N, CA and C atoms as an extended XYZ file, in Angstrom:
558
Properties=species:S:1:pos:R:3:atomname:S:1:resname:S:1:resid:I:1 pbc="F F F"
N         0.835       -1.187        0.000 N   MET     1
C         0.000        0.000        0.000 CA  MET     1
C         0.881        1.252        0.000 C   MET     1
N         0.444        2.267       -0.675 N   VAL     2
C         1.216        3.499       -0.818 CA  VAL     2
C         1.139        4.307        0.479 C   VAL     2
N         2.289        4.769        0.948 N   ASN     3
C         2.344        5.657        2.100 CA  ASN     3
C         2.214        7.090        1.571 C   ASN     3
N         1.000        7.625        1.595 N   TRP     4
C         0.728        8.932        0.999 CA  TRP     4
C         1.496       10.043        1.670 C   TRP     4
N         1.642        9.956        2.984 N   ASN     5
C         2.364       11.000        3.696 CA  ASN     5
C         3.811       11.072        3.223 C   ASN     5
N         4.447        9.923        3.095 N   LYS     6
C         5.840        9.893        2.652 CA  LYS     6
C         5.954       10.346        1.193 C   LYS     6
N         5.000        9.942        0.366 N   THR     7
C         5.021       10.320       -1.047 CA  THR     7
C         4.818       11.821       -1.217 C   THR     7
N         3.831       12.380       -0.544 N   LEU     8
C         3.532       13.803       -0.710 CA  LEU     8
C         4.566       14.711       -0.053 C   LEU     8
N         5.293       14.204        0.951 N   ASN     9
C         6.332       15.003        1.598 CA  ASN     9
C         7.703       14.842        0.956 C   ASN     9
N         7.806       13.984       -0.017 N   HIS    10
C         9.093       13.760       -0.672 CA  HIS    10
C         9.474       15.005       -1.479 C   HIS    10
N        10.740       15.426       -1.420 N   PRO    11
C        11.148       16.622       -2.168 CA  PRO    11
C        10.909       16.518       -3.667 C   PRO    11
N        11.020       15.329       -4.230 N   LEU    12
C        10.781       15.180       -5.666 CA  LEU    12
C         9.325       15.433       -6.034 C   LEU    12
N         8.394       15.146       -5.104 N   PHE    13
C         6.992       15.441       -5.378 CA  PHE    13
C         6.804       16.936       -5.597 C   PHE    13
N         7.440       17.750       -4.750 N   ASN    14
C         7.314       19.201       -4.894 CA  ASN    14
C         7.885       19.676       -6.229 C   ASN    14
N         9.012       19.108       -6.636 N   VAL    15
C         9.627       19.503       -7.908 CA  VAL    15
C         8.724       19.114       -9.078 C   VAL    15
N         8.229       17.880       -9.063 N   VAL    16
C         7.351       17.412      -10.146 CA  VAL    16
C         6.064       18.227      -10.180 C   VAL    16
N         5.492       18.505       -9.001 N   PHE    17
C         4.272       19.308       -8.950 CA  PHE    17
C         4.525       20.701       -9.515 C   PHE    17
N         5.641       21.314       -9.126 N   PHE    18
C         5.971       22.650       -9.623 CA  PHE    18
C         6.123       22.651      -11.139 C   PHE    18
N         6.884       21.689      -11.652 N   LEU    19
C         7.116       21.652      -13.101 CA  LEU    19
C         5.829       21.356      -13.873 C   LEU    19
N         5.010       20.449      -13.357 N   ALA    20
C         3.748       20.123      -14.024 CA  ALA    20
C         2.795       21.321      -14.016 C   ALA    20
N         2.699       21.992      -12.901 N   THR    21
C         1.833       23.171      -12.811 CA  THR    21
C         2.352       24.286      -13.703 C   THR    21
N         3.636       24.455      -13.726 N   ARG    22
C         4.244       25.485      -14.574 CA  ARG    22
C         3.932       25.220      -16.048 C   ARG    22
N         4.059       23.958      -16.460 N   GLN    23
C         3.766       23.622      -17.847 CA  GLN    23
C         2.282       23.778      -18.154 C   GLN    23
N         1.432       23.399      -17.210 N   ALA    24
C        -0.016       23.504      -17.426 CA  ALA    24
C        -0.462       24.957      -17.516 C   ALA    24
N         0.137       25.820      -16.701 N   THR    25
C        -0.285       27.223      -16.699 CA  THR    25
C         0.375       28.038      -17.806 C   THR    25
N         1.400       27.485      -18.434 N   LYS    26
C         2.087       28.205      -19.494 CA  LYS    26
C         1.154       28.476      -20.675 C   LYS    26
N         0.205       27.582      -20.903 N   TYR    27
C        -0.675       27.699      -22.068 CA  TYR    27
C        -1.986       28.418      -21.753 C   TYR    27
N        -2.160       28.838      -20.510 N   LEU    28
C        -3.369       29.565      -20.125 CA  LEU    28
C        -3.124       31.062      -20.196 C   LEU    28
N        -4.163       31.796      -20.434 N   SER    29
C        -4.065       33.252      -20.469 CA  SER    29
C        -4.290       33.785      -19.050 C   SER    29
N        -3.245       33.758      -18.242 N   LEU    30
C        -3.360       34.148      -16.838 CA  LEU    30
C        -3.463       35.661      -16.648 C   LEU    30
N        -2.949       36.429      -17.598 N   GLU    31
C        -2.979       37.887      -17.470 CA  GLU    31
C        -4.404       38.425      -17.427 C   GLU    31
N        -5.346       37.682      -18.014 N   ASP    32
C        -6.742       38.115      -18.016 CA  ASP    32
C        -7.422       37.872      -16.673 C   ASP    32
N        -6.813       37.055      -15.822 N   HIS    33
C        -7.444       36.655      -14.564 CA  HIS    33
C        -6.593       37.000      -13.344 C   HIS    33
N        -5.800       38.051      -13.435 N   VAL    34
C        -4.882       38.401      -12.347 CA  VAL    34
C        -5.641       38.722      -11.067 C   VAL    34
N        -6.721       39.455      -11.155 N   VAL    35
C        -7.479       39.833       -9.959 CA  VAL    35
C        -8.055       38.586       -9.287 C   VAL    35
N        -8.581       37.665      -10.083 N   PHE    36
C        -9.106       36.418       -9.521 CA  PHE    36
C        -8.002       35.606       -8.851 C   PHE    36
N        -6.851       35.507       -9.506 N   LEU    37
C        -5.745       34.732       -8.951 CA  LEU    37
C        -5.192       35.360       -7.678 C   LEU    37
N        -5.139       36.693       -7.641 N   ARG    38
C        -4.728       37.367       -6.398 CA  ARG    38
C        -5.712       37.064       -5.282 C   ARG    38
N        -6.986       37.138       -5.591 N   GLY    39
C        -8.011       36.829       -4.589 CA  GLY    39
C        -7.931       35.384       -4.121 C   GLY    39
N        -7.675       34.462       -5.058 N   MET    40
C        -7.533       33.055       -4.694 CA  MET    40
C        -6.332       32.857       -3.773 C   MET    40
N        -5.217       33.503       -4.078 N   TYR    41
C        -4.016       33.364       -3.262 CA  TYR    41
C        -4.232       33.942       -1.865 C   TYR    41
N        -4.786       35.134       -1.806 N   ILE    42
C        -5.030       35.766       -0.498 CA  ILE    42
C        -6.024       34.948        0.310 C   ILE    42
N        -7.078       34.457       -0.336 N   SER    43
C        -8.063       33.626        0.362 CA  SER    43
C        -7.428       32.344        0.887 C   SER    43
N        -6.599       31.716        0.084 N   ALA    44
C        -5.936       30.482        0.518 CA  ALA    44
C        -5.043       30.748        1.724 C   ALA    44
N        -4.298       31.834        1.683 N   GLN    45
C        -3.409       32.143        2.808 CA  GLN    45
C        -4.198       32.491        4.069 C   GLN    45
N        -5.315       33.180        3.925 N   LEU    46
C        -6.154       33.486        5.092 CA  LEU    46
C        -6.774       32.219        5.685 C   LEU    46
N        -7.187       31.304        4.821 N   ILE    47
C        -7.755       30.042        5.303 CA  ILE    47
C        -6.688       29.233        6.040 C   ILE    47
N        -5.484       29.189        5.496 N   ILE    48
C        -4.392       28.458        6.144 CA  ILE    48
C        -4.050       29.103        7.484 C   ILE    48
N        -4.039       30.425        7.541 N   PHE    49
C        -3.784       31.126        8.799 CA  PHE    49
C        -4.877       30.810        9.823 C   PHE    49
N        -6.140       30.803        9.376 N   ALA    50
C        -7.253       30.460       10.271 CA  ALA    50
C        -7.147       29.010       10.744 C   ALA    50
N        -6.760       28.103        9.860 N   LEU    51
C        -6.556       26.708       10.259 CA  LEU    51
C        -5.432       26.586       11.283 C   LEU    51
N        -4.391       27.388       11.135 N   SER    52
C        -3.298       27.371       12.103 CA  SER    52
C        -3.779       27.846       13.471 C   SER    52
N        -4.588       28.896       13.483 N   LEU    53
C        -5.139       29.371       14.757 CA  LEU    53
C        -6.068       28.324       15.369 C   LEU    53
N        -6.832       27.640       14.533 N   TYR    54
C        -7.696       26.562       15.026 CA  TYR    54
C        -6.856       25.411       15.580 C   TYR    54
N        -5.751       25.121       14.937 N   LEU    55
C        -4.864       24.072       15.419 CA  LEU    55
C        -4.270       24.444       16.777 C   LEU    55
N        -3.894       25.699       16.951 N   ILE    56
C        -3.400       26.159       18.258 CA  ILE    56
C        -4.484       25.991       19.308 C   ILE    56
N        -5.719       26.366       18.962 N   ARG    57
C        -6.829       26.209       19.907 CA  ARG    57
C        -7.059       24.739       20.246 C   ARG    57
N        -6.940       23.862       19.250 N   THR    58
C        -7.095       22.426       19.479 CA  THR    58
C        -6.010       21.914       20.424 C   THR    58
N        -4.788       22.365       20.229 N   VAL    59
C        -3.679       21.955       21.099 CA  VAL    59
C        -3.936       22.412       22.528 C   VAL    59
N        -4.376       23.653       22.679 N   LYS    60
C        -4.625       24.177       24.025 CA  LYS    60
C        -5.814       23.490       24.680 C   LYS    60
N        -6.790       23.058       23.887 N   THR    61
C        -7.953       22.354       24.428 CA  THR    61
C        -7.563       20.985       24.954 C   THR    61
N        -6.654       20.314       24.265 N   LYS    62
C        -6.213       18.988       24.723 CA  LYS    62
C        -5.477       19.072       26.050 C   LYS    62
N        -4.734       20.159       26.264 N   ASN    63
C        -4.067       20.444       27.529 CA  ASN    63
C        -3.250       19.250       28.014 C   ASN    63
N        -2.270       18.847       27.229 N   GLU    64
C        -1.390       17.748       27.611 CA  GLU    64
C        -0.312       18.289       28.545 C   GLU    64
N        -0.416       18.019       29.840 N   PRO    65
C         0.524       18.626       30.790 CA  PRO    65
C         1.887       17.941       30.848 C   PRO    65
N         2.017       16.767       30.261 N   ALA    66
C         3.276       16.030       30.355 CA  ALA    66
C         4.416       16.865       29.797 C   ALA    66
N         5.517       16.880       30.515 N   GLY    67
C         6.671       17.654       30.088 CA  GLY    67
C         7.723       16.781       29.447 C   GLY    67
N         8.588       17.402       28.677 N   ARG    68
C         9.695       16.705       28.034 CA  ARG    68
C        10.965       17.486       28.335 C   ARG    68
N        12.074       16.788       28.372 N   SER    69
C        13.380       17.414       28.538 CA  SER    69
C        14.295       16.898       27.451 C   SER    69
N        15.157       17.785       26.948 N   TRP    70
C        16.156       17.372       25.973 CA  TRP    70
C        17.250       18.412       25.904 C   TRP    70
N        18.369       17.995       25.355 N   ASP    71
C        19.482       18.895       25.091 CA  ASP    71
C        19.171       19.550       23.761 C   ASP    71
N        18.878       20.841       23.788 N   GLY    72
C        18.254       21.447       22.629 CA  GLY    72
C        19.111       22.221       21.676 C   GLY    72
N        20.375       22.440       21.939 N   THR    73
C        21.151       23.262       21.012 CA  THR    73
C        22.333       22.502       20.465 C   THR    73
N        22.892       23.024       19.377 N   ASP    74
C        24.036       22.366       18.765 CA  ASP    74
C        25.357       22.971       19.223 C   ASP    74
N        25.355       24.155       19.792 N   THR    75
C        26.611       24.802       20.152 CA  THR    75
C        27.024       24.519       21.592 C   THR    75
N        26.127       24.640       22.502 N   GLU    76
C        26.438       24.372       23.902 CA  GLU    76
C        25.308       23.563       24.503 C   GLU    76
N        25.604       22.893       25.577 N   GLU    77
C        24.586       22.068       26.201 CA  GLU    77
C        23.611       22.952       26.959 C   GLU    77
N        22.360       22.818       26.617 N   GLN    78
C        21.316       23.594       27.260 CA  GLN    78
C        20.119       22.677       27.435 C   GLN    78
N        19.701       22.524       28.669 N   LEU    79
C        18.569       21.660       28.957 CA  LEU    79
C        17.282       22.437       28.726 C   LEU    79
N        16.391       21.862       27.954 N   ILE    80
C        15.104       22.491       27.661 CA  ILE    80
C        14.023       21.661       28.324 C   ILE    80
N        13.267       22.291       29.216 N   ASN    81
C        12.107       21.659       29.850 CA  ASN    81
C        10.871       22.403       29.374 C   ASN    81
N         9.952       21.678       28.756 N   ILE    82
C         8.764       22.323       28.193 CA  ILE    82
C         7.625       21.309       28.185 C   ILE    82
N         6.413       21.800       28.307 N   THR    83
C         5.264       20.899       28.221 CA  THR    83
C         4.969       20.600       26.760 C   THR    83
N         4.258       19.523       26.539 N   VAL    84
C         3.888       19.132       25.178 CA  VAL    84
C         3.049       20.235       24.532 C   VAL    84
N         2.125       20.808       25.289 N   GLN    85
C         1.257       21.864       24.767 CA  GLN    85
C         2.089       23.069       24.326 C   GLN    85
N         2.998       23.534       25.171 N   ASP    86
C         3.818       24.694       24.817 CA  ASP    86
C         4.721       24.396       23.622 C   ASP    86
N         5.257       23.176       23.562 N   TYR    87
C         6.120       22.798       22.441 CA  TYR    87
C         5.343       22.844       21.130 C   TYR    87
N         4.130       22.260       21.125 N   ASP    88
C         3.332       22.248       19.900 CA  ASP    88
C         2.918       23.654       19.487 C   ASP    88
N         2.523       24.485       20.444 N   VAL    89
C         2.139       25.865       20.121 CA  VAL    89
C         3.342       26.622       19.556 C   VAL    89
N         4.525       26.414       20.139 N   ASN    90
C         5.732       27.073       19.616 CA  ASN    90
C         6.039       26.625       18.191 C   ASN    90
N         5.879       25.335       17.919 N   GLU    91
C         6.139       24.824       16.573 CA  GLU    91
C         5.140       25.388       15.559 C   GLU    91
N         3.872       25.477       15.937 N   ILE    92
C         2.856       26.025       15.028 CA  ILE    92
C         3.128       27.506       14.780 C   ILE    92
N         3.497       28.232       15.831 N   THR    93
C         3.811       29.656       15.685 CA  THR    93
C         5.021       29.851       14.779 C   THR    93
N         6.023       28.989       14.919 N   LYS    94
C         7.201       29.060       14.054 CA  LYS    94
C         6.798       28.836       12.591 C   LYS    94
N         5.912       27.888       12.360 N   THR    95
C         5.439       27.615       11.003 CA  THR    95
C         4.663       28.802       10.444 C   THR    95
N         3.870       29.450       11.284 N   MET    96
C         3.109       30.622       10.830 CA  MET    96
C         4.054       31.755       10.428 C   MET    96
N         5.128       31.947       11.185 N   LYS    97
C         6.110       32.981       10.837 CA  LYS    97
C         6.795       32.664        9.516 C   LYS    97
N         7.113       31.383        9.297 N   GLN    98
C         7.713       30.988        8.028 CA  GLN    98
C         6.747       31.225        6.871 C   GLN    98
N         5.465       31.006        7.112 N   SER    99
C         4.458       31.253        6.076 CA  SER    99
C         4.385       32.733        5.722 C   SER    99
N         4.503       33.599        6.724 N   LEU   100
C         4.488       35.037        6.451 CA  LEU   100
C         5.678       35.452        5.594 C   LEU   100
N         6.834       34.844        5.838 N   LEU   101
C         8.000       35.123        5.006 CA  LEU   101
C         7.755       34.656        3.570 C   LEU   101
N         7.124       33.495        3.415 N   GLY   102
C         6.787       32.998        2.086 CA  GLY   102
C         5.802       33.902        1.369 C   GLY   102
N         4.826       34.426        2.105 N   ILE   103
C         3.860       35.351        1.519 CA  ILE   103
C         4.567       36.610        1.023 C   ILE   103
N         5.521       37.114        1.807 N   ALA   104
C         6.279       38.303        1.398 CA  ALA   104
C         7.087       38.019        0.127 C   ALA   104
N         7.690       36.842        0.057 N   MET   105
C         8.483       36.501       -1.128 CA  MET   105
C         7.598       36.360       -2.370 C   MET   105
N         6.449       35.703       -2.223 N   ILE   106
C         5.531       35.557       -3.361 CA  ILE   106
C         4.990       36.928       -3.770 C   ILE   106
N         4.691       37.773       -2.783 N   GLY   107
C         4.233       39.129       -3.088 CA  GLY   107
C         5.262       39.909       -3.881 C   GLY   107
N         6.527       39.775       -3.503 N   LEU   108
C         7.596       40.447       -4.236 CA  LEU   108
C         7.704       39.910       -5.659 C   LEU   108
N         7.683       38.586       -5.800 N   LEU   109
C         7.765       37.998       -7.142 CA  LEU   109
C         6.611       38.451       -8.023 C   LEU   109
N         5.435       38.551       -7.423 N   HIS   110
C         4.259       38.908       -8.219 CA  HIS   110
C         4.204       40.408       -8.512 C   HIS   110
N         4.340       41.220       -7.490 N   LEU   111
C         4.151       42.662       -7.685 CA  LEU   111
C         5.340       43.330       -8.379 C   LEU   111
N         6.548       42.915       -8.059 N   LYS   112
C         7.717       43.557       -8.649 CA  LYS   112
C         8.060       42.987      -10.024 C   LYS   112
N         7.996       41.652      -10.144 N   PHE   113
C         8.438       41.008      -11.385 CA  PHE   113
C         7.292       40.460      -12.238 C   PHE   113
N         6.056       40.646      -11.789 N   ASN   114
C         4.847       40.256      -12.515 CA  ASN   114
C         4.739       38.757      -12.802 C   ASN   114
N         5.271       37.925      -11.923 N   TYR   115
C         5.084       36.481      -12.058 CA  TYR   115
C         3.710       36.109      -11.516 C   TYR   115
N         2.982       35.308      -12.265 N   ILE   116
C         1.631       34.924      -11.862 CA  ILE   116
C         1.581       33.476      -11.386 C   ILE   116
N         2.392       32.606      -11.955 N   GLN   117
C         2.357       31.187      -11.606 CA  GLN   117
C         2.584       30.906      -10.116 C   GLN   117
N         3.465       31.635       -9.415 N   PRO   118
C         3.629       31.358       -7.986 CA  PRO   118
C         2.342       31.526       -7.177 C   PRO   118
N         1.446       32.392       -7.632 N   LEU   119
C         0.167       32.548       -6.926 CA  LEU   119
C        -0.630       31.243       -6.960 C   LEU   119
N        -0.630       30.603       -8.111 N   ILE   120
C        -1.371       29.343       -8.254 CA  ILE   120
C        -0.690       28.228       -7.464 C   ILE   120
N         0.609       28.120       -7.643 N   ILE   121
C         1.352       27.028       -7.006 CA  ILE   121
C         1.274       27.135       -5.492 C   ILE   121
N         1.491       28.310       -4.950 N   GLN   122
C         1.485       28.464       -3.493 CA  GLN   122
C         0.082       28.395       -2.898 C   GLN   122
N        -0.933       28.665       -3.695 N   SER   123
C        -2.297       28.490       -3.196 CA  SER   123
C        -2.570       27.026       -2.885 C   SER   123
N        -2.007       26.141       -3.688 N   ILE   124
C        -2.207       24.698       -3.483 CA  ILE   124
C        -1.185       24.143       -2.500 C   ILE   124
N         0.083       24.503       -2.669 N   MET   125
C         1.144       23.961       -1.820 CA  MET   125
C         0.999       24.392       -0.363 C   MET   125
N         0.407       25.545       -0.115 N   GLY   126
C         0.197       25.982        1.263 CA  GLY   126
C        -0.698       25.019        2.028 C   GLY   126
N        -1.764       24.556        1.371 N   PHE   127
C        -2.654       23.583        2.018 CA  PHE   127
C        -1.938       22.253        2.231 C   PHE   127
N        -1.181       21.816        1.232 N   LYS   128
C        -0.434       20.563        1.359 CA  LYS   128
C         0.541       20.643        2.525 C   LYS   128
N         1.277       21.733        2.603 N   THR   129
C         2.265       21.899        3.671 CA  THR   129
C         1.593       21.912        5.038 C   THR   129
N         0.490       22.635        5.159 N   PHE   130
C        -0.189       22.709        6.453 CA  PHE   130
C        -0.782       21.362        6.858 C   PHE   130
N        -1.513       20.736        5.951 N   LEU   131
C        -2.223       19.503        6.300 CA  LEU   131
C        -1.290       18.315        6.521 C   LEU   131
N        -0.067       18.380        5.996 N   LEU   132
C         0.893       17.312        6.223 CA  LEU   132
C         1.963       17.682        7.243 C   LEU   132
N         1.774       18.818        7.935 N   SER   133
C         2.732       19.192        8.973 CA  SER   133
C         2.619       18.217       10.143 C   SER   133
N         3.666       18.122       10.921 N   LYS   134
C         3.695       17.172       12.030 CA  LYS   134
C         2.607       17.477       13.053 C   LYS   134
N         2.359       18.751       13.326 N   GLU   135
C         1.333       19.124       14.295 CA  GLU   135
C        -0.061       18.762       13.800 C   GLU   135
N        -0.323       19.004       12.503 N   ALA   136
C        -1.638       18.645       11.948 CA  ALA   136
C        -1.818       17.135       11.930 C   ALA   136
N        -0.759       16.413       11.624 N   ARG   137
C        -0.853       14.952       11.628 CA  ARG   137
C        -1.160       14.425       13.029 C   ARG   137
N        -0.637       15.079       14.039 N   ILE   138
C        -0.895       14.643       15.415 CA  ILE   138
C        -2.300       15.038       15.854 C   ILE   138
N        -2.657       16.305       15.688 N   HIS   139
C        -3.884       16.832       16.286 CA  HIS   139
C        -5.107       16.754       15.372 C   HIS   139
N        -4.931       16.763       14.052 N   PHE   140
C        -6.068       16.623       13.143 CA  PHE   140
C        -6.287       15.180       12.721 C   PHE   140
N        -5.198       14.509       12.349 N   TRP   141
C        -5.313       13.158       11.799 CA  TRP   141
C        -5.147       12.083       12.863 C   TRP   141
N        -4.750       12.442       14.086 N   GLY   142
C        -4.692       11.495       15.196 CA  GLY   142
C        -3.582       10.468       15.108 C   GLY   142
N        -2.472       10.796       14.471 N   GLU   143
C        -1.367        9.847       14.394 CA  GLU   143
C        -0.653        9.758       15.746 C   GLU   143
N         0.020        8.656       15.979 N   THR   144
C         0.671        8.403       17.259 CA  THR   144
C         1.994        9.159       17.375 C   THR   144
N         2.315        9.557       18.600 N   THR   145
C         3.530       10.332       18.841 CA  THR   145
C         4.557        9.568       19.665 C   THR   145
N         4.343        8.295       19.871 N   THR   146
C         5.261        7.542       20.722 CA  THR   146
C         6.544        7.146       20.008 C   THR   146
N         6.482        6.892       18.721 N   THR   147
C         7.681        6.506       17.971 CA  THR   147
C         7.673        7.191       16.609 C   THR   147
N         8.789        7.087       15.931 N   GLY   148
C         8.870        7.589       14.558 CA  GLY   148
C         9.128        9.079       14.486 C   GLY   148
N         8.803        9.644       13.331 N   GLU   149
C         9.111       11.053       13.087 CA  GLU   149
C         8.218       12.017       13.859 C   GLU   149
N         7.138       11.530       14.469 N   LEU   150
C         6.256       12.409       15.228 CA  LEU   150
C         6.586       12.432       16.721 C   LEU   150
N         7.641       11.735       17.121 N   LYS   151
C         8.056       11.747       18.522 CA  LYS   151
C         8.695       13.103       18.819 C   LYS   151
N         8.254       13.711       19.904 N   ARG   152
C         8.776       15.019       20.276 CA  ARG   152
C        10.072       14.851       21.054 C   ARG   152
N        11.018       15.734       20.926 N   PRO   153
C        11.082       16.886       20.026 CA  PRO   153
C        11.310       16.419       18.578 C   PRO   153
N        10.723       17.156       17.656 N   PHE   154
C        10.821       16.795       16.249 CA  PHE   154
C        12.252       16.977       15.761 C   PHE   154
N        12.634       16.124       14.833 N   ARG   155
C        13.948       16.275       14.204 CA  ARG   155
C        13.951       17.549       13.361 C   ARG   155
N        15.098       18.189       13.297 N   VAL   156
C        15.241       19.393       12.487 CA  VAL   156
C        15.391       18.949       11.040 C   VAL   156
N        14.457       19.362       10.191 N   ASP   157
C        14.482       18.982        8.785 CA  ASP   157
C        15.379       19.922        8.002 C   ASP   157
N        16.172       19.350        7.138 N   SER   158
C        17.026       20.127        6.259 CA  SER   158
C        16.313       20.286        4.922 C   SER   158
N        16.408       21.445        4.293 N   PRO   159
C        15.716       21.637        3.022 CA  PRO   159
C        16.186       20.684        1.927 C   PRO   159
N        17.418       20.210        2.015 N   PHE   160
C        17.960       19.341        0.973 CA  PHE   160
C        18.116       17.908        1.448 C   PHE   160
N        17.544       17.586        2.600 N   GLY   161
C        17.551       16.222        3.097 CA  GLY   161
C        18.853       15.783        3.742 C   GLY   161
N        19.775       16.704        3.961 N   MET   162
C        21.052       16.368        4.588 CA  MET   162
C        21.064       16.925        6.014 C   MET   162
N        20.430       16.215        6.919 N   ALA   163
C        20.320       16.683        8.297 CA  ALA   163
C        21.631       16.446        9.035 C   ALA   163
N        22.104       17.464        9.707 N   ASN   164
C        23.304       17.375       10.509 CA  ASN   164
C        22.926       16.814       11.876 C   ASN   164
N        23.560       15.734       12.279 N   GLU   165
C        23.209       15.092       13.551 CA  GLU   165
C        23.530       15.982       14.749 C   GLU   165
N        24.484       16.900       14.622 N   LYS   166
C        24.810       17.797       15.724 CA  LYS   166
C        23.667       18.770       16.003 C   LYS   166
N        22.874       19.079       14.994 N   MET   167
C        21.779       20.036       15.158 CA  MET   167
C        20.520       19.387       15.709 C   MET   167
N        20.468       18.071       15.751 N   GLN   168
C        19.268       17.373       16.206 CA  GLN   168
C        19.179       17.424       17.727 C   GLN   168
N        17.964       17.573       18.272 N   PRO   169
C        17.824       17.537       19.726 CA  PRO   169
C        18.172       16.151       20.253 C   PRO   169
N        18.872       16.134       21.374 N   LYS   170
C        19.306       14.866       21.964 CA  LYS   170
C        18.394       14.521       23.130 C   LYS   170
N        17.758       13.356       23.056 N   THR   171
C        16.786       12.974       24.084 CA  THR   171
C        17.254       11.814       24.946 C   THR   171
N        18.473       11.330       24.724 N   ASP   172
C        18.937       10.220       25.557 CA  ASP   172
C        19.274       10.726       26.962 C   ASP   172
N        19.246        9.828       27.926 N   LYS   173
C        19.428       10.207       29.329 CA  LYS   173
C        20.799       10.823       29.591 C   LYS   173
N        21.828       10.323       28.913 N   GLY   174
C        23.169       10.862       29.112 CA  GLY   174
C        23.269       12.322       28.692 C   GLY   174
N        22.699       12.659       27.550 N   SER   175
C        22.741       14.043       27.061 CA  SER   175
C        21.926       14.966       27.959 C   SER   175
N        20.780       14.469       28.434 N   ILE   176
C        19.936       15.281       29.312 CA  ILE   176
C        20.660       15.548       30.626 C   ILE   176
N        21.301       14.526       31.166 N   LYS   177
C        22.030       14.672       32.423 CA  LYS   177
C        23.196       15.650       32.254 C   LYS   177
N        23.931       15.516       31.151 N   LYS   178
C        25.069       16.389       30.866 CA  LYS   178
C        24.622       17.849       30.705 C   LYS   178
N        23.513       18.056       30.002 N   ALA   179
C        22.993       19.421       29.811 CA  ALA   179
C        22.484       19.987       31.123 C   ALA   179
N        21.874       19.141       31.958 N   GLY   180
C        21.407       19.595       33.272 CA  GLY   180
C        22.564       20.050       34.141 C   GLY   180
N        23.679       19.308       34.111 N   LYS   181
C        24.868       19.713       34.874 CA  LYS   181
C        25.446       21.021       34.342 C   LYS   181
N        25.449       21.180       33.014 N   ALA   182
C        25.964       22.411       32.421 CA  ALA   182
C        25.107       23.610       32.807 C   ALA   182
N        23.790       23.417       32.912 N   ASN   183
C        22.906       24.509       33.325 CA  ASN   183
C        23.152       24.894       34.772 C   ASN   183
N        23.370       23.899       35.644 N   LYS   184
C        23.613       24.181       37.057 CA  LYS   184
C        24.939       24.888       37.248 C   LYS   184
N        25.922       24.561       36.422 N   ALA   185
C        27.240       25.180       36.543 CA  ALA   185
C        27.229       26.629       36.056 C   ALA   185
N        26.316       26.941       35.167 N   ALA   186
C        26.272       28.298       34.595 CA  ALA   186
C        25.551       29.281       35.484 C   ALA   186
């Protein structure tokens, strides 16, 4: 059976989707529908923002008080103690900030350089990115968080798939103990 989550999150899927959409829109007269496409893009981004706020509300409603500890930085040992609820809200907020940066970049491409295709592509990809995010998979789709890629703290994803192990949060007891001692010494 096909693992849709793995297929849709694969970097090659994004490249193929971009190229296919680009080729499909190349033959359409998009200049005649700029106002509609702007409205579609803005509406999609507002809906995604509203879904993010709803996801934050869902996380706060669940009120998971269990806390987690891990060595959270790559440069120096720093013990991070945080509740599951606060961790998820922080991750969703971080994603919302990244989305705002993406909106600014698409706005620049469209308004300054008159590119229209990014409006279409990002209207669709924004929903894909949100609905397949780790937080949405946990709180909307009900996937388990005990093992695998949804175990908190989440692994730091690299844009090119080359994750540096030094940047990953360390959750083993030795690293937590070492970071706790470093915090007490500081």
